C-alpha positions as CSV (number, residue, x, y, z in Angstrom):
1,M,-111.6,-6.9,30.7
2,D,-112.9,-4.5,33.6
3,V,-115.9,-6.5,34.4
4,S,-116.7,-4.4,37.7
5,G,-116.4,-1.1,35.5
6,L,-118.8,-2.5,32.9
7,E,-121.4,-3.3,35.3
8,A,-120.9,0.2,37.1
9,F,-121.3,1.9,33.5
10,I,-124.4,-0.1,32.7
11,Q,-126.2,0.4,36.2
12,I,-125.5,4.3,35.9
13,A,-126.7,4.4,32.4
14,E,-130.0,2.5,33.4
15,C,-130.5,4.4,36.5
16,G,-129.5,8.1,34.9
17,S,-127.9,8.8,38.4
18,F,-124.8,8.0,40.3
19,R,-126.6,8.2,43.5
20,R,-129.3,5.7,42.3
21,A,-126.7,3.5,40.7
22,A,-124.7,3.3,44.1
23,E,-127.7,2.3,45.9
24,A,-128.6,-0.4,43.6
25,M,-125.1,-1.7,43.8
26,R,-124.7,-1.1,47.5
27,L,-121.5,0.9,46.9
28,S,-120.5,4.4,48.1
29,Q,-120.8,7.0,45.2
30,T,-116.9,7.4,45.5
31,A,-116.3,3.8,44.9
32,L,-118.6,4.0,41.9
33,S,-117.0,7.0,40.5
34,H,-113.5,5.3,40.8
35,R,-114.8,2.4,38.8
36,I,-116.1,4.7,36.0
37,K,-112.6,6.7,36.0
38,K,-110.7,3.6,35.6
39,L,-113.2,2.3,33.0
40,E,-113.0,5.5,30.9
41,Q,-109.1,5.5,31.3
42,D,-108.9,1.9,30.1
43,V,-110.8,2.6,26.9
44,G,-109.7,5.9,26.2
45,V,-112.9,7.7,26.0
46,T,-115.2,9.7,28.1
47,L,-118.5,7.9,28.4
48,F,-120.7,10.3,30.7
49,Q,-121.2,14.0,30.3
50,R,-121.6,15.2,34.0
51,T,-122.6,18.7,35.4
52,T,-123.8,19.5,38.7
53,R,-127.5,19.1,37.5
54,S,-127.4,16.6,34.9
55,L,-126.0,13.3,33.7
56,T,-125.9,12.2,30.1
57,L,-124.3,9.6,27.9
58,T,-121.7,11.0,25.5
59,Q,-121.9,9.9,21.9
60,A,-119.4,7.0,22.4
61,G,-121.4,6.1,25.7
62,Q,-124.6,5.9,23.7
63,D,-123.0,3.6,21.0
64,F,-121.4,1.6,23.7
65,F,-124.3,1.1,26.1
66,P,-126.6,-1.4,24.2
67,K,-123.6,-3.5,23.1
68,A,-122.0,-3.6,26.6
69,R,-125.3,-4.6,28.0
70,D,-125.9,-7.5,25.7
71,A,-122.3,-8.6,26.3
72,L,-122.8,-8.6,30.1
73,M,-126.0,-10.5,29.9
74,R,-124.4,-13.2,27.9
75,L,-121.4,-13.3,30.3
76,N,-123.9,-13.7,33.1
77,R,-125.7,-16.5,31.5
78,L,-122.5,-18.2,30.7
79,Y,-121.3,-18.0,34.5
80,E,-124.8,-19.1,35.7
81,G,-124.7,-22.1,33.5
82,L,-121.2,-22.9,34.7
83,K,-122.2,-22.6,38.5
84,R,-125.4,-25.0,37.6
85,E,-123.0,-27.7,36.1
86,G,-120.8,-27.1,39.3
87,R,-124.0,-27.9,41.5
88,Q,-125.0,-30.7,39.4
89,A,-121.4,-32.4,39.6
90,R,-121.7,-31.8,43.4
91,E,-124.9,-33.4,43.4
92,R,-124.3,-36.4,41.2
93,V,-121.7,-39.4,41.8
94,S,-121.2,-41.8,38.7
95,V,-119.5,-45.2,39.5
96,G,-119.1,-48.2,37.5
97,C,-119.1,-52.1,38.8
98,L,-119.3,-55.3,37.5
99,G,-122.8,-56.7,37.9
100,S,-121.8,-59.6,40.4
101,V,-119.9,-57.2,42.6
102,G,-122.4,-54.5,42.5
103,E,-125.2,-56.8,43.5
104,R,-123.3,-58.2,46.3
105,F,-122.1,-54.8,47.9
106,L,-123.9,-51.7,46.5
107,P,-127.5,-52.0,48.2
108,G,-126.3,-51.8,51.6
109,V,-123.7,-49.3,51.0
110,L,-126.2,-47.1,49.0
111,R,-128.6,-47.1,51.8
112,E,-126.1,-45.8,54.3
113,F,-124.7,-43.2,51.8
114,R,-128.2,-41.9,51.2
115,Q,-128.5,-41.1,54.6
116,R,-125.5,-39.0,54.6
117,Y,-126.1,-37.5,51.2
118,P,-129.8,-37.3,50.6
119,R,-129.6,-35.0,47.7
120,V,-126.7,-36.7,45.7
121,N,-128.0,-38.8,43.0
122,V,-125.9,-41.9,42.2
123,V,-125.6,-43.3,38.6
124,I,-124.4,-46.8,38.4
125,Y,-122.9,-48.4,35.3
126,D,-123.1,-52.1,35.9
127,E,-121.2,-53.3,32.8
128,P,-118.4,-55.6,31.6
129,A,-114.8,-55.0,32.6
130,Q,-113.8,-53.3,29.2
131,A,-116.5,-50.8,29.1
132,L,-116.0,-49.9,32.6
133,R,-112.4,-49.3,31.9
134,D,-113.2,-47.0,29.0
135,R,-115.8,-45.2,31.1
136,V,-113.2,-44.4,33.6
137,A,-110.8,-43.0,30.8
138,N,-113.6,-40.8,29.3
139,G,-114.7,-39.6,32.7
140,D,-118.3,-41.0,32.6
141,V,-117.5,-42.5,35.9
142,Q,-115.5,-41.4,38.9
143,F,-114.3,-44.9,39.9
144,A,-115.2,-48.5,39.0
145,L,-115.1,-51.9,40.7
146,T,-113.6,-54.3,38.1
147,I,-111.4,-57.0,37.1
148,L,-107.8,-55.7,37.3
149,G,-105.3,-56.4,34.5
150,A,-106.7,-54.5,31.8
151,Q,-106.7,-51.0,32.9
152,L,-104.8,-48.2,31.0
153,W,-101.5,-46.4,32.1
154,T,-103.4,-43.2,32.9
155,Q,-105.6,-45.2,35.7
156,K,-104.6,-46.0,39.2
157,S,-105.7,-49.2,40.7
158,R,-105.9,-51.0,43.9
159,A,-106.3,-54.6,44.4
160,L,-109.1,-55.6,46.7
161,F,-109.5,-59.3,46.7
162,E,-109.4,-62.5,44.7
163,E,-112.3,-64.7,43.6
164,D,-112.5,-68.4,42.5
165,F,-114.0,-69.6,39.4
166,V,-116.4,-72.3,40.5
167,A,-118.7,-74.9,38.6
168,A,-122.7,-74.3,38.9
169,V,-124.2,-77.6,38.6
170,P,-127.9,-78.4,38.2
171,A,-129.4,-80.1,41.5
172,G,-129.8,-83.6,40.7
173,H,-126.9,-83.8,38.5
174,P,-124.5,-86.7,39.0
175,L,-121.7,-84.3,40.0
176,A,-123.9,-82.2,42.4
177,E,-123.0,-84.0,45.5
178,R,-119.3,-83.8,44.9
179,S,-117.4,-81.4,47.4
180,E,-114.9,-80.2,44.7
181,L,-114.1,-80.7,41.2
182,S,-111.2,-81.0,38.8
183,W,-111.4,-79.6,35.1
184,A,-111.2,-83.3,34.1
185,D,-114.2,-84.3,35.8
186,L,-116.2,-81.8,33.5
187,V,-115.1,-83.6,30.3
188,G,-118.1,-85.1,28.6
189,H,-120.7,-83.1,30.1
190,P,-122.3,-80.3,28.2
191,L,-121.1,-76.6,29.3
192,A,-122.2,-73.2,28.9
193,R,-119.8,-70.5,28.8
194,V,-119.9,-66.6,28.8
195,S,-118.4,-65.5,25.3
196,T,-114.5,-65.2,25.2
197,T,-114.9,-61.4,24.3
198,T,-115.9,-60.8,27.9
199,S,-113.4,-60.7,30.6
200,H,-114.9,-63.9,32.2
201,G,-114.8,-65.9,29.0
202,F,-111.3,-64.5,28.3
203,I,-109.7,-65.3,31.7
204,L,-111.1,-68.9,31.3
205,S,-109.8,-69.3,27.9
206,E,-106.4,-68.1,28.7
207,S,-106.1,-70.1,31.9
208,L,-107.2,-73.5,30.5
209,S,-105.1,-73.1,27.4
210,K,-105.1,-76.5,25.4
211,F,-107.1,-78.3,28.0
212,G,-110.0,-76.3,27.2
213,D,-110.4,-78.1,23.8
214,R,-111.3,-81.4,25.7
215,L,-114.3,-79.8,27.2
216,D,-117.8,-79.8,25.7
217,W,-118.7,-75.9,25.5
218,A,-122.2,-76.8,24.0
219,Y,-123.3,-73.4,24.5
220,E,-121.9,-69.9,24.4
221,V,-123.9,-67.0,25.6
222,Q,-123.2,-63.1,26.2
223,R,-124.7,-62.7,29.7
224,V,-124.1,-64.4,33.0
225,N,-127.8,-64.7,33.7
226,M,-128.4,-66.8,30.8
227,A,-125.5,-69.1,31.6
228,V,-127.1,-69.4,34.9
229,R,-130.6,-70.0,33.5
230,F,-129.2,-73.0,31.3
231,V,-127.9,-74.3,34.8
232,V,-131.3,-74.0,36.3
233,T,-133.2,-75.8,33.7
234,G,-130.8,-78.5,33.6
235,I,-129.4,-78.4,30.1
236,A,-125.6,-77.6,31.0
237,I,-123.1,-76.8,33.6
238,T,-121.4,-73.4,33.9
239,V,-118.3,-72.1,35.2
240,L,-118.3,-68.5,36.7
241,P,-116.8,-66.5,39.3
242,R,-118.4,-67.3,42.7
243,M,-120.2,-64.0,43.3
244,A,-121.9,-64.1,39.7
245,I,-123.7,-67.2,40.6
246,P,-127.0,-66.4,42.6
247,L,-128.1,-68.7,45.5
248,S,-130.8,-71.2,44.4
249,D,-132.1,-74.5,45.4
250,E,-132.0,-75.5,41.8
251,L,-128.2,-75.5,41.7
252,R,-125.2,-76.4,43.5
253,V,-121.8,-74.3,43.5
254,I,-118.7,-76.6,43.5
255,P,-115.1,-75.4,43.8
256,I,-112.8,-76.3,40.8
257,T,-109.2,-77.2,41.4
258,T,-106.3,-78.5,39.2
259,P,-105.9,-75.9,37.9
260,L,-107.4,-73.2,40.4
261,I,-108.6,-70.2,38.3
262,K,-109.0,-66.8,39.8
263,R,-109.8,-63.3,38.9
264,T,-108.6,-60.2,40.9
265,I,-111.1,-57.6,41.8
266,G,-110.1,-54.0,42.4
267,I,-111.0,-50.3,42.0
268,I,-109.7,-48.2,39.2
269,S,-109.9,-44.4,38.7
270,R,-108.1,-41.6,36.7
271,N,-105.0,-40.5,38.0
272,D,-105.3,-36.8,36.9
273,G,-107.3,-35.5,39.9
274,P,-108.9,-36.0,43.3
275,L,-112.5,-37.5,43.5
276,S,-115.3,-35.1,44.7
277,A,-116.2,-35.4,48.3
278,P,-119.3,-37.6,47.8
279,A,-117.6,-39.9,45.6
280,Q,-114.6,-40.1,48.0
281,H,-117.0,-41.0,50.8
282,L,-118.9,-43.7,48.7
283,Q,-115.6,-45.2,47.8
284,R,-114.5,-45.5,51.5
285,M,-118.0,-47.2,52.3
286,L,-117.6,-49.8,49.6
287,L,-113.9,-50.5,50.7
288,R,-115.0,-51.1,54.2
289,A,-118.1,-53.1,53.2
290,I,-115.7,-55.4,50.8
291,A,-113.3,-55.7,53.6
292,Q,-116.0,-56.7,56.1
293,G,-117.4,-59.2,53.6
294,Q,-113.8,-60.7,53.0
295,E,-113.2,-61.3,56.7
296,A,-116.9,-62.9,57.0
297,A,-115.9,-65.1,54.3
298,A,-112.6,-66.1,55.7
299,A,-114.2,-66.6,59.1
300,G,-116.9,-68.8,57.5
């Protein structure tokens, strides 16, 4: 479709003059005449009746004018809507992260990111690993910090660090002063675990195998915060990745060995296209912050 010719036709019909239409479109009258000539050749009908003193629409032009104007208005609205979507996409970054990882790294990174991109809104989905995998697959988020091992073949991943599962023990508990524990040390004590339908619970269930049956899983909860609350109130011990346990004087964090259970944290994204510039910058900042955090932990 000759959109430029259509625009010229509508402008001339509304102005009633080639000269005024050319001025409105900031074109020369010669360029405008070329557009109309090409349009008339394309459609195979004459649209204007021109003399040295007058300019009128032919019958075909009169029939065509209202329909062409409406069509061009709809096309303009569609085009402007698409431009708005493009601007919104450039001004919004959606990322996913495990709650414990996000709480550790996101605040400092986002403060710096905001200084670089003050007009970019960041939408954060702090959800379990399964939900994050699905959000990446659906395009809801541009990338996610999550547990590796459950991503789809359509997703690319990069491992960042490994994290131990540790025990959170109530302060004052008989085990609280131990420097490390074995799983056998936990036998006979009431434990709270996060549901096996979550990534945390699944990793524990698979890693402990039959030994897990010897443990007293007195409570099963759906959220990490609830498991930690049970420890703080003194009714149970819980086992979680180290980052998931907040610092508190009311509990002690103790490494568990024999067997040592870990999870691998990484970054996943779709492999069918590049990230937007703000998303790339935010990802680089997160990777740098995580690397610095791991170096500090190793030095400590």
